[in-house]
C-alpha positions as CSV (number, residue, x, y, z in Angstrom):
1,M,49.0,29.9,-18.6
2,A,50.1,26.3,-19.3
3,I,48.3,25.2,-16.1
4,T,45.1,27.0,-17.1
5,A,45.1,25.5,-20.6
6,L,45.8,22.0,-19.2
7,T,43.0,22.4,-16.7
8,L,40.6,23.5,-19.4
9,A,41.7,20.6,-21.7
10,C,41.0,18.1,-18.9
11,A,37.7,19.6,-18.1
12,M,36.6,19.3,-21.7
13,V,37.7,15.6,-21.9
14,A,36.3,14.4,-18.6
15,P,32.7,13.1,-18.7
16,P,30.1,15.3,-17.0
17,V,29.1,14.3,-13.5
18,L,25.5,13.4,-13.3
19,A,23.4,13.5,-10.1
20,A,21.9,10.2,-9.3
21,A,18.1,10.2,-9.8
22,P,16.2,9.0,-6.7
23,A,14.7,5.5,-7.0
24,A,11.1,5.5,-8.1
25,A,9.0,5.1,-5.1
26,A,5.7,3.2,-5.2
27,A,2.8,5.5,-5.8
28,K,0.7,6.1,-2.7
29,P,-2.8,4.6,-3.0
30,N,-5.7,7.1,-3.4
31,L,-7.5,6.1,-0.2
32,R,-10.1,8.9,-0.6
33,A,-11.5,6.7,-3.4
34,C,-12.4,4.1,-0.8
35,Y,-14.9,6.3,1.0
36,D,-17.8,4.6,-0.8
37,G,-16.4,1.1,0.0
38,K,-15.2,0.5,-3.6
39,C,-11.6,0.7,-4.4
40,K,-8.5,-1.3,-5.2
41,F,-5.0,-0.5,-4.0
42,T,-1.5,-1.9,-3.3
43,F,0.1,-1.0,0.0
44,T,3.6,-1.5,1.5
45,R,2.8,-0.2,5.0
46,A,-0.3,-0.2,7.1
47,V,-2.9,2.3,5.9
48,S,-6.1,3.7,7.3
49,F,-8.9,5.3,5.5
50,R,-12.5,6.6,6.1
51,V,-15.6,5.0,4.8
52,S,-19.2,6.1,4.7
53,S,-21.2,5.7,8.0
54,A,-23.7,3.6,6.0
55,Y,-21.4,0.7,6.9
56,G,-21.9,1.3,10.6
57,F,-18.3,2.4,11.2
58,T,-16.3,5.1,9.6
59,S,-12.7,3.9,9.6
60,V,-10.8,0.9,8.2
61,R,-7.2,-0.1,8.8
62,V,-5.4,-2.5,6.5
63,S,-2.0,-4.1,7.2
64,K,0.2,-7.0,6.2
65,E,1.3,-9.1,9.1
66,Y,3.1,-12.3,9.7
67,M,0.9,-14.9,11.3
68,G,2.8,-17.6,13.1
69,G,1.4,-20.8,14.7
70,I,-0.6,-22.9,12.3
71,F,-0.4,-20.3,9.4
72,N,3.3,-19.4,9.3
73,Q,2.7,-16.9,6.5
74,D,2.1,-13.2,5.7
75,M,-1.6,-12.3,5.8
76,V,-3.6,-9.2,5.2
77,V,-5.4,-7.9,8.3
78,V,-8.4,-5.7,7.9
79,R,-9.7,-3.9,11.0
80,A,-12.7,-1.7,11.7
81,P,-14.0,-0.7,15.2
82,G,-14.9,-4.0,16.9
83,L,-14.1,-6.1,13.7
84,T,-11.0,-7.9,12.6
85,S,-10.3,-10.2,9.7
86,S,-7.0,-12.0,8.8
87,L,-6.9,-13.2,5.2
88,G,-4.5,-15.1,3.0
89,E,-4.0,-14.5,-0.8
90,G,-7.2,-14.9,-2.7
91,A,-9.5,-14.9,0.4
92,R,-12.6,-12.9,0.7
93,G,-14.0,-11.2,3.8
94,E,-16.8,-9.0,4.9
95,F,-17.7,-6.7,7.7
96,R,-21.3,-6.0,8.7
97,S,-22.3,-3.9,11.7
98,G,-25.9,-4.5,12.7
99,N,-28.4,-4.0,9.9
100,K,-26.1,-1.6,8.0
101,R,-24.5,-2.2,4.6
102,T,-21.9,-5.0,4.2
103,L,-18.3,-4.1,3.3
104,N,-16.9,-6.9,1.1
105,F,-13.2,-7.2,0.4
106,R,-10.8,-9.6,-1.3
107,V,-7.0,-10.0,-1.0
108,L,-5.7,-10.1,-4.6
109,S,-2.0,-10.7,-3.9
110,I,0.6,-10.8,-1.1
111,T,4.2,-10.3,-1.9
112,D,7.4,-9.7,0.1
113,G,7.0,-6.0,-0.5
114,G,3.3,-5.5,0.3
115,A,-0.2,-6.6,-0.8
116,T,-3.0,-5.7,-3.0
117,I,-6.6,-5.6,-1.8
118,R,-10.0,-4.8,-3.5
119,F,-12.9,-3.4,-1.5
120,E,-16.1,-4.2,-3.3
121,G,-18.6,-2.2,-1.3
């Protein structure tokens, strides 16, 4: 009985063990909102999303890539079928396919962890 009482006393004095909470992950961007060509999101990995065929293409891929050579910096690369644009922070770009609507975009920031871009339709 002494062992049981001693074990119970220790259990009551010892602090409770808490499970570690997982680190908060960055929220995934809502890429469905980009369908009309107007959205803003931050990404940490390459992402692809669909856009209206009114732009003359239906998919866009955005990634952050290191550009060596004369640039020697991370840049945001925007791709659509047959179109590619590499942009530094603050730069603007546009894609136009034939006489279709123009898709305008701007790189808002580039960090070690990812980048933020705004598509302006």
